[in-house]
C-alpha positions in Angstrom: -11.0 -22.3 8.3 -10.6 -19.4 5.8 -9.4 -19.4 2.3 -6.0 -17.4 1.9 -5.4 -15.6 -1.7 -3.2 -19.0 -2.9 -5.6 -21.3 -4.5 -5.6 -24.0 -2.2 -4.2 -22.8 0.9 -6.4 -22.3 3.9 -5.6 -20.7 7.6 -7.1 -21.2 11.0 -5.5 -18.8 13.4 -1.7 -18.9 13.1 -1.9 -22.3 10.9 -2.0 -22.7 7.3 -3.5 -25.9 5.9 -3.9 -27.6 2.7 -7.6 -29.7 1.8 -6.5 -33.8 1.7 -7.3 -35.0 -1.7 -10.8 -37.6 -1.1 -8.2 -40.7 -2.4 -6.1 -39.7 1.1 -9.1 -38.8 3.3 -8.0 -39.9 6.9 -4.7 -40.6 6.1 -1.2 -38.3 7.7 1.9 -38.1 5.9 4.4 -36.8 9.1 2.1 -37.3 11.5 0.5 -33.8 10.9 -3.1 -32.5 12.4 -6.2 -33.2 10.6 -9.2 -30.5 11.0 -12.5 -31.4 10.1 -14.7 -27.9 8.7 -18.3 -28.9 6.9 -17.9 -32.0 5.6 -13.8 -31.7 4.6 -10.5 -32.4 5.5 -7.7 -30.1 5.8 -4.0 -31.3 6.9 -1.6 -28.7 8.9 1.0 -27.5 6.8 3.9 -27.5 9.2 6.3 -24.8 8.5 9.4 -26.6 10.2 8.7 -29.1 8.5 8.3 -27.5 4.6 10.1 -24.8 3.2 7.4 -24.0 1.2 5.1 -23.6 4.2 7.9 -21.5 5.9 8.1 -19.0 2.6 4.5 -18.9 2.3 3.8 -18.0 6.1 6.5 -15.2 5.7 4.5 -13.8 3.3 5.0 -15.2 -0.1 2.4 -15.5 -2.8 2.3 -17.9 -5.9 0.6 -18.5 -8.9 -0.9 -22.2 -8.0 -3.9 -22.9 -9.7 -6.4 -26.5 -9.2 -5.0 -27.7 -12.9 -1.2 -26.3 -12.6 1.6 -28.8 -13.9 4.3 -28.3 -11.4 8.2 -29.7 -11.6 9.3 -30.4 -8.3 13.2 -30.8 -8.3 14.4 -32.3 -4.6 11.3 -34.0 -3.5 12.9 -36.0 -1.0 10.3 -38.4 1.0 7.4 -36.3 -0.1 6.3 -33.9 3.3 5.9 -31.1 0.7 5.2 -32.7 -2.6 1.7 -34.1 -0.4 0.7 -30.5 0.0 1.4 -29.3 -3.6 -0.6 -32.5 -4.7 -3.5 -30.9 -2.6 -3.3 -27.9 -3.9 -3.2 -29.0 -7.5 -6.0 -31.3 -7.2 -6.4 -31.6 -11.2 -3.1 -30.7 -11.9 0.2 -33.0 -11.9 3.5 -32.8 -9.6 6.6 -34.1 -11.2 8.5 -34.8 -8.5 12.1 -35.8 -9.1 14.5 -36.9 -6.5 18.0 -38.4 -7.0 18.1 -41.1 -3.6 16.9 -44.5 -4.2 16.8 -44.5 -0.7 14.4 -41.2 -0.5 12.4 -42.5 -3.5 11.1 -45.3 -2.1 9.5 -43.4 0.9 8.0 -40.8 -1.8 6.5 -43.7 -3.6 5.1 -44.9 -0.3 4.2 -41.5 0.9 2.6 -40.7 -2.6 1.3 -43.9 -3.4 -2.4 -43.0 -3.2 -1.9 -39.7 -4.7 -3.2 -39.8 -8.4 -1.3 -36.7 -9.4 2.0 -37.1 -8.3 4.6 -38.5 -11.0 7.9 -39.8 -8.8 10.7 -39.7 -11.0 14.3 -41.0 -9.9 16.8 -38.7 -11.8 19.5 -36.5 -11.1 18.2 -32.7 -11.6 21.7 -31.8 -13.3 20.4 -33.3 -16.3 17.1 -32.6 -17.0 17.3 -34.5 -20.2 17.2 -37.7 -18.7 13.7 -37.0 -17.6 12.2 -35.5 -21.1 9.8 -38.7 -22.0 8.2 -37.8 -18.8 7.6 -34.1 -17.9 6.2 -31.8 -20.7 6.1 -28.0 -20.3 5.3 -27.2 -16.7 3.3 -24.1 -15.4 5.7 -23.8 -12.3 9.0 -25.0 -11.2 10.3 -25.6 -7.2 13.4 -26.6 -6.5 14.9 -27.5 -2.7 18.4 -29.2 -3.9 21.3 -28.6 -1.4 23.6 -28.2 -4.1 27.0 -25.6 -4.4 25.3 -25.4 -8.4 21.5 -25.2 -7.1 21.3 -21.7 -9.4 22.5 -23.4 -12.5 20.2 -26.5 -11.9 17.4 -24.3 -11.5 18.1 -22.4 -14.6 18.5 -24.8 -16.7 15.5 -26.7 -15.8 13.1 -23.7 -16.0 14.7 -22.8 -19.5 14.1 -26.6 -20.7 10.4 -26.9 -19.1 9.0 -23.7 -17.7 6.0 -22.3 -20.1 6.5 -18.6 -20.8 5.2 -16.3 -18.6 5.6 -19.1 -15.8 7.0 -18.9 -12.4 9.7 -20.5 -10.4 11.1 -21.0 -6.5 14.1 -21.5 -5.9 14.8 -22.4 -2.0 18.5 -21.0 -1.6 20.7 -22.9 0.5 23.4 -20.5 1.4 25.9 -22.8 2.9 25.8 -25.3 -0.2 26.9 -22.8 -2.1 30.0 -21.5 -0.2 30.4 -21.8 3.4 32.9 -19.2 3.3 30.2 -16.3 2.2 28.2 -14.9 4.5 24.1 -15.8 3.6 23.2 -12.4 2.1 26.6 -12.6 -0.2 25.6 -16.1 -1.4 21.7 -14.9 -2.3 23.3 -11.6 -4.1 25.3 -14.2 -6.0 22.4 -16.5 -6.6 20.2 -13.6 -7.6 22.5 -12.1 -10.4 23.2 -15.3 -11.9 19.6 -15.5 -12.3 18.8 -11.8 -13.6 22.0 -12.5 -15.9 20.1 -15.3 -17.4 17.3 -13.3 -18.2 15.0 -14.4 -15.4 12.9 -11.6 -13.2 13.6 -11.6 -9.6 9.9 -11.1 -8.1 10.6 -11.5 -4.4 12.9 -12.4 -1.9 11.9 -13.9 1.0 14.4 -14.9 4.3 13.2 -18.3 6.0 13.6 -16.9 9.9 12.9 -18.3 12.1 12.0 -21.0 10.4 14.9 -22.6 8.3 18.6 -21.1 9.0 20.8 -19.4 6.3 17.7 -19.9 3.5 16.2 -17.6 1.2 13.4 -18.2 -1.2 13.5 -16.5 -4.1 10.4 -16.0 -6.8 11.4 -15.8 -10.2 9.2 -15.0 -13.4 9.8 -16.3 -16.8 8.8 -14.3 -20.1 
């Protein structure tokens, strides 16, 4: 098991892993593989089940630290949230999800994870969770809505600290099914740049996801 250049992410052969939190030892989230190495427990991070894992597998470098505060928009049932929780072991993950059904599963998934704060709310209205979320170091968004770039910008400008970073998982077909994915990506990048965000990197998620791209931005 070797550490990668990303804090909290490890690699063995062609798989990536995160180290399970002490409070969750012996437990899995989605029947992922567990590997034991030098009295430490690591969970396999499946890039076909997690877009963030896919992005990292395709070369994305992110600035997570063990004490980072992450605003996670589109938490769903908590698959990726659980791995982010492993990485920011001494920090916080504000997991925002709009679906009560998904939230119920998220609560079950992250029930033992002391650093995950589930937030039942619509990411279109970040002011509604202002009493819960404070300034964060990183904004991560995976939301299937036409205005996903607008949602991302609004949350970044409200909660992301200066010199922070953000990742937007762009779902081309959610923006406009009539557009070719490449055109949809260009429109999103232009919107983010026009708002003053700097595009650091763009990575296609093929072969793990079709018509998806990750955009890494910095905020100064």
